[in-house]
N, C-alpha and C positions, 0 to 999 in steps of 0.2 A: 750632789748626791753620789755616794760611793757605788761601785759596781754591784756589790751584794744587795744594796737597797734597790737598784734598778731590777736586778734579777728576781727579787722577791715579788715584783709586780706581775711576773709571768707565771702562768699556771702550768705546772709540769704535766706531761701527758699521762703519766702513770698515777695520777691522783686517785686516792681511795677516799671515799666520804663515809662518815658515820651517819646515823639516823638523823642528826641535826643538820646535815649538809656540810659539816666541817671536815677538813682533811684528817684522815686517820693514818698515822704512821705505823710501820711494822717494827718499830724500835722505840725505846725511851732514850732520852738524852740525859746522861749523868755527868756530873763534874766533881772532881776531887783530886787530892794529892795522893798519888799511888806510889808504893815502893817500886822502884824501877825493876827490881828483881821479879815482881809479879807479872811483868809484861814479857811477852815472847821476844826472842832475839830474831824473829822472822817478821818481815813487813808484808802486809797484804797490799796488792796492787789491783787496779780496776780491770786489767786484762786477764781473764781466767786462763788464757793459754800461756802465760808467762810463768816460768819456773814451775814449782810444784803446786798443784791445785789445793786450795784450802777453802772449803765451802764453795761459794760462787766467785771467789777471788783467785788470782795468781799470787805468787809470792817471790820474795828474795830475802837474803839475810840482811840484818842491820849491818851496815859496813863497819868493819873494825879497823880498816886501814885509812886513817884520817890524819896524815902528817903534813898537809898543806898549810900555808899561813892562815887561810880562812878558818879552818877547823881549830887550829891552835888559838886563834883570837876568840872564837866562840867559846871554847873550853875555858879560857882565862876569864872571859866575861861572866859566864855562868858561875864559875867558882867564886868570883868577887861579888857579883850583884844578884845572883839567883836567876830564875827563869822569868822572862818577860811575858811569854805567851804559852798557852797550853798546847799539847800535841793532840792530834785526833786519833782515836782508837776505835776499832770495830770489835765488839764483843759478840762472838758467834758461838755456836755449839762447840767448835774445835778449840776455843780459847779466846784470849784477848790479845789483839795484834795492833801494832801501830800502823797508821796509814799516812799520816802527815806529821812532820816534825821529827823525823828519824835521827837527824844529827843531834838534836837535843836529847833524844833517848839514848844515843850512843854515849854522850857525856854523862848522863845520869847513871847509866849502867856501869860505865868505867869507874865512877867514883861512889857508887852505891848511894845515890841521892834519890829522895822522893821527887816525883815530877808531876806538874799539873796536867790533868788529862780531861778532855771532853770525849765522852764515850758514847757511841751509837750502840746501845745495848739491846740486842735482839732476844736475849735469853734471861734478862733481869738478873745477871750475875752481880751487878753493882747497884742494886736497888737501895742499899743503905746509904749511898752518896746523895748529894743534892741533885734534885731533878730540875732540868731546864726545860721550859715549855715553848719558847719561841726564839726567833732570830735575835731579838734585843737582849734576851738573857744570855744567849751564847756569846754575842759580841761583848757583853759586859765583862767577860772573863779575860779579855785581852788588854795588854798595855798598848800594843800596836795591832789594831784590828786587821783581819785579812781583807784583801781586795775583792775576793770572791767567796761567797758563802751560798751554798745551795742546800735546801731542806726539801726533799720530796717525800712521798709516802714510803719509798723504799730505801733511801740513802741520805746521809748527812755528809757533806763534803765542803771543805774550805781549802784555800791555798793563797799563796802570795802574801805571806805575813812580812811586812817590811822589817 
């Protein structure tokens, strides 16, 4: 059993329930290929005190200085084979910002490529895209699933994609 499967057995503390006793999220999860130019060059981070505040998040720029061998290999791989996994974005009142997968976003923006995105959409900006309803549907969008996936009533988060 993967870590995200184990974590799904735990009930988050900030759980909100609807009338039927099911969890109610404050966002919808959308999936689609987005033009990288439609995504901000600013990354949101969980620490609201980091960088400039954006909604309930802190922020930092998408790094443009990527001249190490790792980044060059990733860039060559994406250009040859495409993206293996989506990035995670938060769509909030202030815009749509990446939260995980920012190196892939850097490659996409550098080469003006569309990029696969899973979006936690609090403002229904991306309602025309495919809606995902549960962890299994989110995981199905990955070639290499993340080691950790958390879906609470307030937030969607994943990390450690191999």
